[in-house]
ZALUMKOL-733200 format. One record per residue (C-alpha): y, z, x; residue in one letter; residue number from 1. Coordinates in steps of 0.1 Angstrom, whole numbers, plus 5000, padded with zeros to 4 digits. Layout:
<sites>
@Y Y	Z Z	X X	res A	n NUM
...
</sites>
This chain:
<sites>
@Y 5000	Z 5000	X 5000	res M	n 1
@Y 5024	Z 5009	X 5028	res F	n 2
@Y 5011	Z 4984	X 5054	res D	n 3
@Y 5044	Z 4966	X 5058	res Q	n 4
@Y 5062	Z 4999	X 5063	res F	n 5
@Y 5037	Z 5010	X 5089	res Y	n 6
@Y 5040	Z 4977	X 5107	res T	n 7
@Y 5078	Z 4979	X 5108	res T	n 8
@Y 5077	Z 5015	X 5121	res L	n 9
@Y 5052	Z 5006	X 5148	res E	n 10
@Y 5073	Z 4977	X 5160	res S	n 11
@Y 5104	Z 4999	X 5163	res L	n 12
@Y 5085	Z 5027	X 5181	res G	n 13
@Y 5113	Z 5053	X 5177	res I	n 14
@Y 5129	Z 5067	X 5146	res V	n 15
@Y 5162	Z 5086	X 5152	res P	n 16
@Y 5163	Z 5118	X 5133	res V	n 17
@Y 5199	Z 5123	X 5120	res V	n 18
@Y 5217	Z 5153	X 5106	res V	n 19
@Y 5251	Z 5143	X 5091	res L	n 20
@Y 5277	Z 5168	X 5079	res D	n 21
@Y 5303	Z 5142	X 5069	res K	n 22
@Y 5298	Z 5110	X 5048	res V	n 23
@Y 5326	Z 5093	X 5068	res E	n 24
@Y 5304	Z 5094	X 5099	res D	n 25
@Y 5275	Z 5076	X 5083	res A	n 26
@Y 5287	Z 5040	X 5086	res A	n 27
@Y 5299	Z 5042	X 5122	res P	n 28
@Y 5265	Z 5058	X 5131	res L	n 29
@Y 5246	Z 5030	X 5114	res A	n 30
@Y 5266	Z 5004	X 5133	res H	n 31
@Y 5260	Z 5023	X 5166	res A	n 32
@Y 5222	Z 5024	X 5160	res L	n 33
@Y 5220	Z 4987	X 5150	res M	n 34
@Y 5241	Z 4978	X 5181	res A	n 35
@Y 5212	Z 4992	X 5201	res A	n 36
@Y 5185	Z 4974	X 5180	res G	n 37
@Y 5175	Z 5007	X 5163	res M	n 38
@Y 5168	Z 4993	X 5128	res K	n 39
@Y 5156	Z 5025	X 5113	res S	n 40
@Y 5169	Z 5061	X 5109	res A	n 41
@Y 5157	Z 5093	X 5092	res E	n 42
@Y 5186	Z 5111	X 5075	res V	n 43
@Y 5175	Z 5147	X 5070	res T	n 44
@Y 5181	Z 5166	X 5037	res F	n 45
@Y 5196	Z 5195	X 5056	res R	n 46
@Y 5231	Z 5190	X 5044	res T	n 47
@Y 5247	Z 5187	X 5010	res A	n 48
@Y 5259	Z 5151	X 5016	res C	n 49
@Y 5225	Z 5137	X 5028	res A	n 50
@Y 5220	Z 5114	X 4998	res A	n 51
@Y 5256	Z 5100	X 5001	res E	n 52
@Y 5251	Z 5094	X 5038	res C	n 53
@Y 5219	Z 5075	X 5031	res I	n 54
@Y 5238	Z 5053	X 5007	res A	n 55
@Y 5266	Z 5048	X 5031	res A	n 56
@Y 5243	Z 5038	X 5060	res M	n 57
@Y 5223	Z 5014	X 5038	res A	n 58
@Y 5256	Z 4998	X 5026	res E	n 59
@Y 5270	Z 4995	X 5061	res A	n 60
@Y 5239	Z 4980	X 5076	res E	n 61
@Y 5218	Z 4963	X 5048	res P	n 62
@Y 5191	Z 4953	X 5073	res K	n 63
@Y 5185	Z 4989	X 5084	res M	n 64
@Y 5155	Z 5008	X 5071	res C	n 65
@Y 5171	Z 5041	X 5062	res V	n 66
@Y 5148	Z 5069	X 5051	res G	n 67
@Y 5151	Z 5106	X 5041	res A	n 68
@Y 5137	Z 5134	X 5061	res G	n 69
@Y 5131	Z 5171	X 5056	res T	n 70
@Y 5123	Z 5163	X 5020	res V	n 71
@Y 5107	Z 5193	X 5003	res L	n 72
@Y 5108	Z 5186	X 4965	res T	n 73
@Y 5103	Z 5157	X 4941	res V	n 74
@Y 5139	Z 5162	X 4931	res E	n 75
@Y 5150	Z 5154	X 4966	res Q	n 76
@Y 5127	Z 5123	X 4967	res V	n 77
@Y 5144	Z 5110	X 4935	res E	n 78
@Y 5179	Z 5116	X 4950	res Q	n 79
@Y 5169	Z 5098	X 4982	res A	n 80
@Y 5154	Z 5069	X 4964	res R	n 81
@Y 5184	Z 5065	X 4941	res A	n 82
@Y 5206	Z 5065	X 4973	res A	n 83
@Y 5186	Z 5036	X 4988	res G	n 84
@Y 5161	Z 5054	X 5010	res A	n 85
@Y 5132	Z 5031	X 5020	res K	n 86
@Y 5108	Z 5059	X 5031	res F	n 87
@Y 5103	Z 5097	X 5028	res I	n 88
@Y 5094	Z 5122	X 5055	res V	n 89
@Y 5083	Z 5158	X 5048	res S	n 90
@Y 5080	Z 5185	X 5074	res P	n 91
@Y 5048	Z 5197	X 5058	res G	n 92
@Y 5022	Z 5186	X 5033	res Y	n 93
@Y 5032	Z 5189	X 4996	res S	n 94
@Y 5006	Z 5176	X 4971	res E	n 95
@Y 5034	Z 5172	X 4945	res E	n 96
@Y 5057	Z 5152	X 4967	res V	n 97
@Y 5029	Z 5130	X 4982	res V	n 98
@Y 5014	Z 5122	X 4948	res S	n 99
@Y 5048	Z 5113	X 4933	res W	n 100
@Y 5056	Z 5090	X 4962	res C	n 101
@Y 5023	Z 5072	X 4961	res V	n 102
@Y 5024	Z 5068	X 4923	res E	n 103
@Y 5060	Z 5054	X 4925	res N	n 104
@Y 5052	Z 5032	X 4955	res D	n 105
@Y 5076	Z 5047	X 4980	res I	n 106
@Y 5064	Z 5052	X 5016	res A	n 107
@Y 5057	Z 5088	X 5025	res I	n 108
@Y 5050	Z 5104	X 5058	res T	n 109
@Y 5040	Z 5141	X 5053	res P	n 110
@Y 5038	Z 5166	X 5081	res G	n 111
@Y 5001	Z 5173	X 5089	res C	n 112
@Y 4990	Z 5194	X 5118	res V	n 113
@Y 4955	Z 5206	X 5106	res T	n 114
@Y 4923	Z 5188	X 5096	res P	n 115
@Y 4927	Z 5200	X 5060	res T	n 116
@Y 4962	Z 5185	X 5057	res E	n 117
@Y 4951	Z 5153	X 5073	res I	n 118
@Y 4922	Z 5150	X 5049	res M	n 119
@Y 4946	Z 5156	X 5020	res A	n 120
@Y 4968	Z 5128	X 5032	res A	n 121
@Y 4938	Z 5105	X 5036	res M	n 122
@Y 4928	Z 5111	X 5000	res S	n 123
@Y 4960	Z 5093	X 4990	res H	n 124
@Y 4953	Z 5064	X 5013	res G	n 125
@Y 4978	Z 5074	X 5039	res L	n 126
@Y 4972	Z 5062	X 5075	res K	n 127
@Y 5002	Z 5077	X 5093	res V	n 128
@Y 5013	Z 5113	X 5093	res V	n 129
@Y 5041	Z 5133	X 5109	res K	n 130
@Y 5032	Z 5159	X 5135	res F	n 131
@Y 5059	Z 5186	X 5135	res F	n 132
@Y 5069	Z 5205	X 5154	res P	n 133
@Y 5049	Z 5187	X 5181	res A	n 134
@Y 5058	Z 5210	X 5209	res N	n 135
@Y 5047	Z 5241	X 5190	res V	n 136
@Y 5014	Z 5227	X 5176	res Y	n 137
@Y 4999	Z 5215	X 5209	res G	n 138
@Y 5016	Z 5181	X 5214	res G	n 139
@Y 4996	Z 5152	X 5228	res L	n 140
@Y 4965	Z 5173	X 5235	res S	n 141
@Y 4963	Z 5185	X 5199	res A	n 142
@Y 4968	Z 5150	X 5185	res M	n 143
@Y 4942	Z 5136	X 5208	res K	n 144
@Y 4917	Z 5161	X 5196	res A	n 145
@Y 4925	Z 5154	X 5160	res L	n 146
@Y 4922	Z 5117	X 5165	res S	n 147
@Y 4885	Z 5121	X 5173	res G	n 148
@Y 4873	Z 5129	X 5138	res P	n 149
@Y 4903	Z 5111	X 5122	res F	n 150
@Y 4902	Z 5078	X 5141	res G	n 151
@Y 4919	Z 5059	X 5113	res G	n 152
@Y 4950	Z 5082	X 5114	res I	n 153
@Y 4980	Z 5078	X 5136	res K	n 154
@Y 5007	Z 5103	X 5143	res F	n 155
@Y 5045	Z 5104	X 5144	res I	n 156
@Y 5054	Z 5134	X 5166	res P	n 157
@Y 5088	Z 5150	X 5161	res T	n 158
@Y 5101	Z 5182	X 5177	res G	n 159
@Y 5101	Z 5185	X 5215	res G	n 160
@Y 5101	Z 5147	X 5220	res V	n 161
@Y 5129	Z 5136	X 5243	res N	n 162
@Y 5139	Z 5111	X 5270	res D	n 163
@Y 5118	Z 5128	X 5296	res K	n 164
@Y 5085	Z 5127	X 5278	res N	n 165
@Y 5090	Z 5097	X 5256	res L	n 166
@Y 5070	Z 5073	X 5277	res A	n 167
@Y 5040	Z 5097	X 5278	res E	n 168
@Y 5041	Z 5101	X 5240	res Y	n 169
@Y 5046	Z 5064	X 5231	res I	n 170
@Y 5018	Z 5052	X 5254	res S	n 171
@Y 4991	Z 5073	X 5237	res A	n 172
@Y 4969	Z 5051	X 5214	res P	n 173
@Y 4970	Z 5076	X 5186	res F	n 174
@Y 5008	Z 5076	X 5184	res I	n 175
@Y 5023	Z 5053	X 5158	res H	n 176
@Y 5059	Z 5060	X 5166	res A	n 177
@Y 5080	Z 5090	X 5176	res V	n 178
@Y 5109	Z 5107	X 5159	res G	n 179
@Y 5137	Z 5122	X 5179	res G	n 180
@Y 5170	Z 5140	X 5173	res S	n 181
@Y 5182	Z 5137	X 5210	res W	n 182
@Y 5194	Z 5102	X 5203	res L	n 183
@Y 5220	Z 5113	X 5177	res C	n 184
@Y 5230	Z 5148	X 5186	res A	n 185
@Y 5252	Z 5166	X 5161	res K	n 186
@Y 5278	Z 5172	X 5188	res A	n 187
@Y 5280	Z 5135	X 5196	res D	n 188
@Y 5283	Z 5125	X 5160	res I	n 189
@Y 5311	Z 5151	X 5154	res A	n 190
@Y 5330	Z 5139	X 5185	res A	n 191
@Y 5325	Z 5103	X 5174	res H	n 192
@Y 5307	Z 5095	X 5207	res N	n 193
@Y 5291	Z 5064	X 5191	res F	n 194
@Y 5291	Z 5044	X 5223	res D	n 195
@Y 5270	Z 5072	X 5239	res K	n 196
@Y 5246	Z 5071	X 5210	res I	n 197
@Y 5242	Z 5033	X 5214	res T	n 198
@Y 5236	Z 5037	X 5251	res S	n 199
@Y 5209	Z 5064	X 5246	res L	n 200
@Y 5192	Z 5043	X 5220	res C	n 201
@Y 5191	Z 5013	X 5243	res K	n 202
@Y 5175	Z 5033	X 5271	res E	n 203
@Y 5150	Z 5048	X 5246	res A	n 204
@Y 5141	Z 5013	X 5234	res R	n 205
@Y 5135	Z 5000	X 5269	res K	n 206
@Y 5112	Z 5030	X 5276	res T	n 207
@Y 5093	Z 5025	X 5243	res A	n 208
@Y 5089	Z 4987	X 5250	res L	n 209
@Y 5074	Z 4996	X 5284	res G	n 210
@Y 5087	Z 4968	X 5305	res F	n 211
@Y 5115	Z 4960	X 5329	res E	n 212
@Y 5133	Z 4927	X 5333	res I	n 213
@Y 5138	Z 4916	X 5369	res A	n 214
@Y 5152	Z 4881	X 5363	res H	n 215
@Y 5155	Z 4857	X 5334	res V	n 216
@Y 5169	Z 4822	X 5340	res G	n 217
@Y 5185	Z 4805	X 5310	res V	n 218
@Y 5191	Z 4768	X 5310	res N	n 219
@Y 5210	Z 4754	X 5280	res A	n 220
@Y 5232	Z 4725	X 5270	res G	n 221
@Y 5264	Z 4741	X 5283	res D	n 222
@Y 5278	Z 4773	X 5297	res A	n 223
@Y 5288	Z 4788	X 5263	res E	n 224
@Y 5254	Z 4782	X 5248	res E	n 225
@Y 5236	Z 4798	X 5277	res S	n 226
@Y 5259	Z 4828	X 5277	res L	n 227
@Y 5253	Z 4833	X 5240	res A	n 228
@Y 5216	Z 4835	X 5247	res V	n 229
@Y 5222	Z 4860	X 5275	res C	n 230
@Y 5244	Z 4882	X 5252	res R	n 231
@Y 5217	Z 4882	X 5226	res A	n 232
@Y 5192	Z 4894	X 5252	res L	n 233
@Y 5216	Z 4920	X 5264	res D	n 234
@Y 5222	Z 4933	X 5228	res A	n 235
@Y 5184	Z 4935	X 5222	res A	n 236
@Y 5173	Z 4950	X 5255	res F	n 237
@Y 5203	Z 4964	X 5273	res G	n 238
@Y 5201	Z 4940	X 5302	res C	n 239
@Y 5229	Z 4937	X 5328	res L	n 240
@Y 5246	Z 4904	X 5326	res L	n 241
@Y 5258	Z 4883	X 5355	res Y	n 242
@Y 5263	Z 4846	X 5360	res T	n 243
@Y 5248	Z 4823	X 5386	res S	n 244
@Y 5269	Z 4798	X 5406	res P	n 245
@Y 5257	Z 4769	X 5385	res S	n 246
@Y 5278	Z 4763	X 5354	res P	n 247
@Y 5247	Z 4751	X 5335	res R	n 248
@Y 5227	Z 4783	X 5344	res D	n 249
@Y 5234	Z 4818	X 5332	res R	n 250
@Y 5211	Z 4845	X 5344	res S	n 251
@Y 5203	Z 4882	X 5335	res L	n 252
</sites>
């Protein structure tokens, strides 16, 4: 049922976890994330304006997959969905919330850290669960152990994931994607350090993709066309642009 959502999430690799205190910060944040190629964000229901912020981000960047996090009740699910949320994330397992989401065809990723919770999620056809807080419940070693009996389940760890251990987490075969709040710190949002957020997201994406670019030669019809290709690559992967001596060749 949620295969398309799962595929999208896996291709992104990282979902920024966002806490917004002011609606006016939502649109600039959405632009900052999209500028780094971060096409998804989880807006937590920890503030009174969460639903409004989801709506503002979805309006500002229609191609962004904006979801709601820290969802505890069906009422919050309904609010998030009405605001335009494309997916729901819960910190724990709620039979009521999961059942409602499945029945109403909205993607749900519940928090599951025990075999019993994972089996409950599987009974609804879910294949991906949140593992939160990952640093408290055993991190990678715990998820590796759980992936033994539950080979069809993948995890989205959140809590304790950061730029220093991202590569280790994302490379594990049982990890579907990771969630992280370090990309959009409340202090940076409050100070409107959106360029910093874009930079952090670009670095995280490069780590998640797991490759480095040494040299790319671009041959095109003219200088402007080749430079446009280079700028597109720079926007997608955060490459450093420089131009070669030849007017018909632009290199990264």
